[in-house]
Structure formats: structure tokens, C-alpha cells
Backbone as XML, in Angstrom:
<?xml version="1.0"?>
<chain id="A" units="angstrom">
  <residue number="1" name="UNK">
    <atom name="N" x="109.004" y="89.573" z="124.219"/>
    <atom name="CA" x="108.644" y="89.529" z="122.824"/>
    <atom name="C" x="109.123" y="90.826" z="122.164"/>
  </residue>
  <residue number="2" name="UNK">
    <atom name="N" x="109.717" y="90.697" z="121.004"/>
    <atom name="CA" x="110.195" y="91.850" z="120.243"/>
    <atom name="C" x="109.195" y="92.198" z="119.143"/>
  </residue>
  <residue number="3" name="UNK">
    <atom name="N" x="109.113" y="93.481" z="118.833"/>
    <atom name="CA" x="108.267" y="93.940" z="117.726"/>
    <atom name="C" x="109.103" y="94.730" z="116.746"/>
  </residue>
  <residue number="4" name="UNK">
    <atom name="N" x="108.727" y="94.648" z="115.503"/>
    <atom name="CA" x="109.387" y="95.398" z="114.440"/>
    <atom name="C" x="108.285" y="96.037" z="113.599"/>
  </residue>
  <residue number="5" name="UNK">
    <atom name="N" x="108.455" y="97.320" z="113.289"/>
    <atom name="CA" x="107.486" y="98.035" z="112.458"/>
    <atom name="C" x="108.215" y="98.539" z="111.224"/>
  </residue>
  <residue number="6" name="UNK">
    <atom name="N" x="107.709" y="98.128" z="110.061"/>
    <atom name="CA" x="108.336" y="98.512" z="108.797"/>
    <atom name="C" x="107.362" y="99.324" z="107.953"/>
  </residue>
  <residue number="7" name="UNK">
    <atom name="N" x="107.843" y="100.378" z="107.316"/>
    <atom name="CA" x="106.962" y="101.122" z="106.411"/>
    <atom name="C" x="106.593" y="100.247" z="105.226"/>
  </residue>
  <residue number="8" name="UNK">
    <atom name="N" x="105.355" y="100.364" z="104.808"/>
    <atom name="CA" x="104.883" y="99.596" z="103.666"/>
    <atom name="C" x="104.234" y="100.555" z="102.684"/>
  </residue>
  <residue number="9" name="UNK">
    <atom name="N" x="104.840" y="100.697" z="101.532"/>
    <atom name="CA" x="104.302" y="101.583" z="100.498"/>
    <atom name="C" x="104.202" y="100.794" z="99.213"/>
  </residue>
  <residue number="10" name="UNK">
    <atom name="N" x="103.006" y="100.635" z="98.730"/>
    <atom name="CA" x="102.799" y="99.906" z="97.486"/>
    <atom name="C" x="102.969" y="100.859" z="96.307"/>
  </residue>
  <residue number="11" name="UNK">
    <atom name="N" x="103.833" y="100.521" z="95.383"/>
    <atom name="CA" x="104.088" y="101.338" z="94.200"/>
    <atom name="C" x="103.291" y="100.749" z="93.044"/>
  </residue>
  <residue number="12" name="UNK">
    <atom name="N" x="102.026" y="101.162" z="92.944"/>
    <atom name="CA" x="101.115" y="100.543" z="91.982"/>
    <atom name="C" x="100.168" y="101.585" z="91.400"/>
  </residue>
  <residue number="13" name="UNK">
    <atom name="N" x="99.511" y="101.224" z="90.320"/>
    <atom name="CA" x="98.506" y="102.110" z="89.737"/>
    <atom name="C" x="97.153" y="101.815" z="90.378"/>
  </residue>
  <residue number="14" name="UNK">
    <atom name="N" x="96.219" y="102.773" z="90.255"/>
    <atom name="CA" x="94.919" y="102.628" z="90.908"/>
    <atom name="C" x="94.135" y="101.412" z="90.436"/>
  </residue>
  <residue number="15" name="UNK">
    <atom name="N" x="94.185" y="101.106" z="89.154"/>
    <atom name="CA" x="93.371" y="100.012" z="88.636"/>
    <atom name="C" x="93.855" y="98.639" z="89.085"/>
  </residue>
  <residue number="16" name="UNK">
    <atom name="N" x="95.079" y="98.552" z="89.593"/>
    <atom name="CA" x="95.616" y="97.279" z="90.074"/>
    <atom name="C" x="95.836" y="97.304" z="91.576"/>
  </residue>
  <residue number="17" name="UNK">
    <atom name="N" x="95.219" y="98.240" z="92.255"/>
    <atom name="CA" x="95.538" y="98.506" z="93.655"/>
    <atom name="C" x="95.419" y="97.301" z="94.578"/>
  </residue>
  <residue number="18" name="UNK">
    <atom name="N" x="94.294" y="96.628" z="94.598"/>
    <atom name="CA" x="94.069" y="95.558" z="95.580"/>
    <atom name="C" x="95.004" y="94.374" z="95.342"/>
  </residue>
  <residue number="19" name="UNK">
    <atom name="N" x="95.060" y="93.876" z="94.116"/>
    <atom name="CA" x="95.887" y="92.700" z="93.828"/>
    <atom name="C" x="97.369" y="93.005" z="93.986"/>
  </residue>
  <residue number="20" name="UNK">
    <atom name="N" x="97.812" y="94.153" z="93.499"/>
    <atom name="CA" x="99.228" y="94.495" z="93.579"/>
    <atom name="C" x="99.654" y="94.738" z="95.026"/>
  </residue>
  <residue number="21" name="UNK">
    <atom name="N" x="98.810" y="95.408" z="95.794"/>
    <atom name="CA" x="99.132" y="95.653" z="97.203"/>
    <atom name="C" x="99.250" y="94.340" z="97.950"/>
  </residue>
  <residue number="22" name="UNK">
    <atom name="N" x="98.325" y="93.429" z="97.714"/>
    <atom name="CA" x="98.360" y="92.124" z="98.383"/>
    <atom name="C" x="99.630" y="91.363" z="98.014"/>
  </residue>
  <residue number="23" name="UNK">
    <atom name="N" x="100.027" y="91.428" z="96.760"/>
    <atom name="CA" x="101.244" y="90.742" z="96.325"/>
    <atom name="C" x="102.494" y="91.316" z="96.968"/>
  </residue>
  <residue number="24" name="UNK">
    <atom name="N" x="102.579" y="92.644" z="97.039"/>
    <atom name="CA" x="103.746" y="93.276" z="97.656"/>
    <atom name="C" x="103.792" y="93.028" z="99.153"/>
  </residue>
  <residue number="25" name="UNK">
    <atom name="N" x="102.624" y="93.036" z="99.788"/>
    <atom name="CA" x="102.584" y="92.752" z="101.226"/>
    <atom name="C" x="102.989" y="91.311" z="101.492"/>
  </residue>
  <residue number="26" name="UNK">
    <atom name="N" x="102.530" y="90.385" z="100.667"/>
    <atom name="CA" x="102.891" y="88.980" z="100.842"/>
    <atom name="C" x="104.393" y="88.778" z="100.685"/>
  </residue>
  <residue number="27" name="UNK">
    <atom name="N" x="105.000" y="89.495" z="99.753"/>
    <atom name="CA" x="106.453" y="89.424" z="99.572"/>
    <atom name="C" x="107.177" y="89.897" z="100.828"/>
  </residue>
  <residue number="28" name="UNK">
    <atom name="N" x="106.716" y="91.015" z="101.401"/>
    <atom name="CA" x="107.318" y="91.538" z="102.629"/>
    <atom name="C" x="107.154" y="90.550" z="103.774"/>
  </residue>
  <residue number="29" name="UNK">
    <atom name="N" x="105.966" y="89.960" z="103.905"/>
    <atom name="CA" x="105.714" y="88.969" z="104.966"/>
    <atom name="C" x="106.639" y="87.767" z="104.807"/>
  </residue>
  <residue number="30" name="UNK">
    <atom name="N" x="106.791" y="87.288" z="103.580"/>
    <atom name="CA" x="107.665" y="86.143" z="103.330"/>
    <atom name="C" x="109.121" y="86.458" z="103.658"/>
  </residue>
  <residue number="31" name="UNK">
    <atom name="N" x="109.577" y="87.651" z="103.307"/>
    <atom name="CA" x="110.959" y="88.052" z="103.608"/>
    <atom name="C" x="111.200" y="88.079" z="105.114"/>
  </residue>
  <residue number="32" name="UNK">
    <atom name="N" x="110.252" y="88.629" z="105.853"/>
    <atom name="CA" x="110.417" y="88.718" z="107.303"/>
    <atom name="C" x="110.269" y="87.356" z="107.969"/>
  </residue>
  <residue number="33" name="UNK">
    <atom name="N" x="109.399" y="86.508" z="107.436"/>
    <atom name="CA" x="109.223" y="85.156" z="107.988"/>
    <atom name="C" x="110.513" y="84.349" z="107.861"/>
  </residue>
  <residue number="34" name="UNK">
    <atom name="N" x="111.252" y="84.586" z="106.789"/>
    <atom name="CA" x="112.525" y="83.886" z="106.592"/>
    <atom name="C" x="113.532" y="84.275" z="107.673"/>
  </residue>
  <residue number="35" name="UNK">
    <atom name="N" x="113.334" y="85.433" z="108.287"/>
    <atom name="CA" x="114.218" y="85.891" z="109.370"/>
    <atom name="C" x="113.613" y="85.609" z="110.747"/>
  </residue>
  <residue number="36" name="UNK">
    <atom name="N" x="112.481" y="84.875" z="110.779"/>
    <atom name="CA" x="111.888" y="84.487" z="112.049"/>
    <atom name="C" x="110.848" y="85.441" z="112.602"/>
  </residue>
  <residue number="37" name="UNK">
    <atom name="N" x="110.381" y="86.392" z="111.811"/>
    <atom name="CA" x="109.381" y="87.360" z="112.275"/>
    <atom name="C" x="107.984" y="86.925" z="111.846"/>
  </residue>
  <residue number="38" name="UNK">
    <atom name="N" x="107.034" y="87.061" z="112.755"/>
    <atom name="CA" x="105.634" y="86.727" z="112.479"/>
    <atom name="C" x="104.862" y="88.017" z="112.176"/>
  </residue>
  <residue number="39" name="UNK">
    <atom name="N" x="104.064" y="88.010" z="111.117"/>
    <atom name="CA" x="103.264" y="89.175" z="110.747"/>
    <atom name="C" x="102.103" y="89.328" z="111.723"/>
  </residue>
  <residue number="40" name="UNK">
    <atom name="N" x="101.940" y="90.540" z="112.267"/>
    <atom name="CA" x="100.866" y="90.831" z="113.214"/>
    <atom name="C" x="99.716" y="91.547" z="112.510"/>
  </residue>
  <residue number="41" name="UNK">
    <atom name="N" x="100.022" y="92.549" z="111.694"/>
    <atom name="CA" x="98.978" y="93.294" z="111.006"/>
    <atom name="C" x="99.506" y="94.594" z="110.444"/>
  </residue>
  <residue number="42" name="UNK">
    <atom name="N" x="98.615" y="95.339" z="109.804"/>
    <atom name="CA" x="98.948" y="96.646" z="109.250"/>
    <atom name="C" x="98.374" y="97.739" z="110.135"/>
  </residue>
  <residue number="43" name="UNK">
    <atom name="N" x="99.148" y="98.777" z="110.346"/>
    <atom name="CA" x="98.682" y="99.957" z="111.058"/>
    <atom name="C" x="98.682" y="101.105" z="110.054"/>
  </residue>
  <residue number="44" name="UNK">
    <atom name="N" x="97.605" y="101.841" z="110.007"/>
    <atom name="CA" x="97.511" y="102.984" z="109.102"/>
    <atom name="C" x="97.533" y="104.270" z="109.906"/>
  </residue>
  <residue number="45" name="UNK">
    <atom name="N" x="98.388" y="105.174" z="109.508"/>
    <atom name="CA" x="98.503" y="106.461" z="110.174"/>
    <atom name="C" x="98.347" y="107.551" z="109.135"/>
  </residue>
  <residue number="46" name="UNK">
    <atom name="N" x="97.522" y="108.527" z="109.419"/>
    <atom name="CA" x="97.372" y="109.667" z="108.528"/>
    <atom name="C" x="97.758" y="110.921" z="109.281"/>
  </residue>
  <residue number="47" name="UNK">
    <atom name="N" x="98.567" y="111.747" z="108.650"/>
    <atom name="CA" x="98.921" y="113.023" z="109.257"/>
    <atom name="C" x="98.573" y="114.131" z="108.271"/>
  </residue>
  <residue number="48" name="UNK">
    <atom name="N" x="98.259" y="115.291" z="108.809"/>
    <atom name="CA" x="97.974" y="116.449" z="107.977"/>
    <atom name="C" x="99.192" y="117.353" z="108.026"/>
  </residue>
  <residue number="49" name="UNK">
    <atom name="N" x="99.730" y="117.642" z="106.871"/>
    <atom name="CA" x="100.889" y="118.531" z="106.778"/>
    <atom name="C" x="100.383" y="119.885" z="106.292"/>
  </residue>
  <residue number="50" name="UNK">
    <atom name="N" x="100.630" y="120.921" z="107.073"/>
    <atom name="CA" x="100.206" y="122.270" z="106.704"/>
    <atom name="C" x="101.383" y="123.007" z="106.084"/>
  </residue>
  <residue number="51" name="UNK">
    <atom name="N" x="101.145" y="123.520" z="104.892"/>
    <atom name="CA" x="102.183" y="124.260" z="104.167"/>
    <atom name="C" x="101.804" y="125.731" z="104.195"/>
  </residue>
  <residue number="52" name="UNK">
    <atom name="N" x="102.670" y="126.592" z="104.766"/>
    <atom name="CA" x="102.345" y="128.024" z="104.812"/>
    <atom name="C" x="102.190" y="128.592" z="103.402"/>
  </residue>
  <residue number="53" name="UNK">
    <atom name="N" x="101.311" y="129.569" z="103.281"/>
    <atom name="CA" x="101.123" y="130.230" z="101.989"/>
    <atom name="C" x="102.323" y="131.077" z="101.619"/>
  </residue>
  <residue number="54" name="UNK">
    <atom name="N" x="102.433" y="131.391" z="100.351"/>
    <atom name="CA" x="103.541" y="132.213" z="99.885"/>
    <atom name="C" x="103.237" y="133.687" z="100.131"/>
  </residue>
  <residue number="55" name="UNK">
    <atom name="N" x="104.280" y="134.492" z="100.143"/>
    <atom name="CA" x="104.109" y="135.937" z="100.317"/>
    <atom name="C" x="103.203" y="136.464" z="99.215"/>
  </residue>
  <residue number="56" name="UNK">
    <atom name="N" x="102.300" y="137.376" z="99.578"/>
    <atom name="CA" x="101.420" y="137.977" z="98.585"/>
    <atom name="C" x="100.088" y="137.271" z="98.429"/>
  </residue>
  <residue number="57" name="UNK">
    <atom name="N" x="99.866" y="136.199" z="99.157"/>
    <atom name="CA" x="98.606" y="135.463" z="99.030"/>
    <atom name="C" x="97.416" y="136.327" z="99.433"/>
  </residue>
  <residue number="58" name="UNK">
    <atom name="N" x="97.602" y="137.173" z="100.454"/>
    <atom name="CA" x="96.487" y="138.006" z="100.900"/>
    <atom name="C" x="96.055" y="138.952" z="99.792"/>
  </residue>
  <residue number="59" name="UNK">
    <atom name="N" x="97.006" y="139.556" z="99.124"/>
    <atom name="CA" x="96.689" y="140.521" z="98.067"/>
    <atom name="C" x="96.009" y="139.841" z="96.887"/>
  </residue>
  <residue number="60" name="UNK">
    <atom name="N" x="96.360" y="138.586" z="96.631"/>
    <atom name="CA" x="95.807" y="137.880" z="95.489"/>
    <atom name="C" x="94.505" y="137.154" z="95.841"/>
  </residue>
  <residue number="61" name="UNK">
    <atom name="N" x="94.134" y="137.169" z="97.101"/>
    <atom name="CA" x="92.910" y="136.505" z="97.518"/>
    <atom name="C" x="93.060" y="134.997" z="97.667"/>
  </residue>
  <residue number="62" name="UNK">
    <atom name="N" x="94.280" y="134.489" z="97.617"/>
    <atom name="CA" x="94.520" y="133.058" z="97.740"/>
    <atom name="C" x="94.534" y="132.612" z="99.186"/>
  </residue>
  <residue number="63" name="UNK">
    <atom name="N" x="94.535" y="131.316" z="99.427"/>
    <atom name="CA" x="94.580" y="130.807" z="100.803"/>
    <atom name="C" x="95.934" y="131.096" z="101.441"/>
  </residue>
  <residue number="64" name="UNK">
    <atom name="N" x="95.924" y="131.251" z="102.747"/>
    <atom name="CA" x="97.173" y="131.531" z="103.455"/>
    <atom name="C" x="97.962" y="130.270" z="103.727"/>
  </residue>
  <residue number="65" name="UNK">
    <atom name="N" x="97.307" y="129.136" z="103.627"/>
    <atom name="CA" x="98.005" y="127.874" z="103.838"/>
    <atom name="C" x="97.256" y="126.756" z="103.140"/>
  </residue>
  <residue number="66" name="UNK">
    <atom name="N" x="97.931" y="125.670" z="102.910"/>
    <atom name="CA" x="97.278" y="124.510" z="102.315"/>
    <atom name="C" x="97.547" y="123.303" z="103.206"/>
  </residue>
  <residue number="67" name="UNK">
    <atom name="N" x="96.638" y="122.369" z="103.202"/>
    <atom name="CA" x="96.786" y="121.153" z="103.988"/>
    <atom name="C" x="96.900" y="119.957" z="103.054"/>
  </residue>
  <residue number="68" name="UNK">
    <atom name="N" x="97.762" y="119.051" z="103.399"/>
    <atom name="CA" x="97.913" y="117.823" z="102.623"/>
    <atom name="C" x="97.868" y="116.647" z="103.587"/>
  </residue>
  <residue number="69" name="UNK">
    <atom name="N" x="97.034" y="115.674" z="103.306"/>
    <atom name="CA" x="96.956" y="114.477" z="104.147"/>
    <atom name="C" x="97.914" y="113.442" z="103.573"/>
  </residue>
  <residue number="70" name="UNK">
    <atom name="N" x="98.796" y="112.956" z="104.402"/>
    <atom name="CA" x="99.751" y="111.937" z="103.993"/>
    <atom name="C" x="99.473" y="110.679" z="104.795"/>
  </residue>
  <residue number="71" name="UNK">
    <atom name="N" x="99.383" y="109.558" z="104.105"/>
    <atom name="CA" x="99.077" y="108.291" z="104.763"/>
    <atom name="C" x="100.317" y="107.414" z="104.812"/>
  </residue>
  <residue number="72" name="UNK">
    <atom name="N" x="100.556" y="106.852" z="105.955"/>
    <atom name="CA" x="101.662" y="105.929" z="106.156"/>
    <atom name="C" x="101.088" y="104.569" z="106.526"/>
  </residue>
  <residue number="73" name="UNK">
    <atom name="N" x="101.447" y="103.537" z="105.805"/>
    <atom name="CA" x="101.058" y="102.174" z="106.156"/>
    <atom name="C" x="102.269" y="101.491" z="106.768"/>
  </residue>
  <residue number="74" name="UNK">
    <atom name="N" x="102.089" y="100.913" z="107.943"/>
    <atom name="CA" x="103.178" y="100.263" z="108.657"/>
    <atom name="C" x="102.832" y="98.799" z="108.892"/>
  </residue>
  <residue number="75" name="UNK">
    <atom name="N" x="103.737" y="97.906" z="108.509"/>
    <atom name="CA" x="103.559" y="96.479" z="108.740"/>
    <atom name="C" x="104.216" y="96.126" z="110.074"/>
  </residue>
  <residue number="76" name="UNK">
    <atom name="N" x="103.464" y="95.470" z="110.948"/>
    <atom name="CA" x="103.948" y="95.131" z="112.286"/>
    <atom name="C" x="104.268" y="93.629" z="112.345"/>
  </residue>
  <residue number="77" name="UNK">
    <atom name="N" x="105.464" y="93.340" z="112.879"/>
    <atom name="CA" x="105.930" y="91.950" z="113.027"/>
    <atom name="C" x="106.367" y="91.727" z="114.461"/>
  </residue>
  <residue number="78" name="UNK">
    <atom name="N" x="106.337" y="90.477" z="114.916"/>
    <atom name="CA" x="106.836" y="90.130" z="116.258"/>
    <atom name="C" x="107.658" y="88.863" z="116.196"/>
  </residue>
  <residue number="79" name="UNK">
    <atom name="N" x="108.511" y="88.718" z="117.201"/>
    <atom name="CA" x="109.399" y="87.542" z="117.277"/>
    <atom name="C" x="109.392" y="87.022" z="118.693"/>
  </residue>
</chain>
């Protein structure tokens, strides 16, 4: 059995999040089904990206680094 994992990023506003995400996911599922792939599910991965602080942060009392959480949604298909 083969598996395919595709990034899934919904380009939508917050107030339309659920309906728009479902519509975009359904479009992706339909496109892959036309090529013989069966939708298995969504996998969500979150990573924390640490950005080093700029020079002079200590003198200014600012943080030495900042953290940003980035979420990746991956659609999993099998054939």
C-alpha cells in the first residue's frame, strides 16, 4: 500500500474558518480521488521556531529570543 502526504493550508478568514476549511479540504479530497487516492485523515504538527534576539537586547531589557508556534496540517492519502 502506498501513502501520500500533502500539505493542507486553508487560506481563509477567521469568521469563515470551519465552512471554508471544509470546502477546501473536500476539493483536495476530490482531486486526489480522481487519481485513485483514498483520503485517510488529517495530521496536525506544531513546531516551535526560536528566533535569536537582536544585538543590544540585553542593554534594552528586551528578550534574548522569541518563540513562534507554526502549525502544519497534512492530508494523508493511500492507494
